[in-house]
N, C-alpha and C positions, 0 to 999 in steps of 0.2 A: 682669762673671761673679764675681770676687773682688775684695773691699774688704779694705784692711789697713788698718793703726792704730798708728803706733808711740807709744809714752810711755817715760818712764825716765828721758829725757837730761838733763842739767843741767852744771853747772860744779863740777870737783874740783881737787883737789891733786895733784900729779904723785904717782904712787905709790898712788894712793886705787881705788875699785872704782864700778862702776855695773854695774846691771841693765835690761837694754832689755827691753821685751816687744814683741810683735807680735800683735796681734790679728784675726783671717781672718773672713771672713763672706761668703756669696753663693754658695760653691760647697763641691765634696766637699775639703775641706783637706788629707787622707791621700793624693787622688792629685799632690800638687804636692811640685816640691821646692822648699824655702824657704831665703831667703839674705838675708844683711846686705852692704849696701855702703855705702861711706861718701866723701863727697865734700867735699873742702876748697875756700874761695875758691881760683880761678883753676886749679884742678885738674879731672882727669876722676874722674867717677865710677868706684870702684874695687871689686875685690871684698874682701870681708872673711872671709866664713866661708858656706859651705852644710850644708845638713843632707837626705838623703833620707829620706823615710817610714819605713824601716826604721831609721833612724838613722847610717847612714853620715856620716861629716863632712870636710868640706875647710876649708883654713884658708889665707890668705895668710901669705906668709913673716913679714910683719913683726907679725902677731899669734899666732904659734905658741907655745903654752907661756904666754898669759896671756890670752885669751880663751877660751870656751868657748860652743859654740851647742849649744842643745837644743830640743827640739819636746813639746808635748804636745796628742797627736791627739784626746784627746777633748774638751780645752779649745779647740782650732782656733788653737791659741797657738804661736810660736816665742820663743828667749830669746838673747841674747847676753849672759853673762856676762863683763865687761871688769874685768881686775886688772892693777897694776900698770902704770896708766895713765899715759903720755907726751905732753907736749906735741904730740908730731907726731901723736896719737890725734884733735886736735882736729878736727871734720868736720860737718856732717849726718850723719846714720844713718840710711838707708834698709830696708825690709824689703821683700822681694822674692819674690813667688810666680812658678814657672816650670815648663810642663807640655809636654813634646813628645810628637806624634801622627804617628811619622813613618810609617804608614799612610797618611795626608791630608797630608802635608808641611805640616805645621802647628804652631807653638810659639805658647803659649799664654804671656804675661807679664805680671805686673800688680805697680805700686810702691804703697805708701804714700808719705804727705805728706812724712816725715822728721821727726828732731827732731836739735835740736842737744846735741852733746857738746863742753865745752870744758873744754881740762885746762891748768889756770895755776895759780901760785903768788901 
């Protein structure tokens, strides 16, 4: 139903910045809550940030004040601006699309392939 492709990852020094993009296709983008998650080696996948179609955002405590999630519904794209990067931000970052349909007890949940972010000097 929804295909997600992340881009923008790479190697950056501590204190640097990266902007990740996630392009969505295959369904109606505006119906989904979009999110970014990350997963470091040996760790569980963790929520980084979410954004609703109307622009309401939520962030993990570890990234508040440093990361900004945004979306462009006309372009079917969600972004994650990452500033003041720390070595502990190193992980694979995944784009997520989620849609709840409680009347039918259904949740649609889709993931991208991930993009590597490495923060190192």
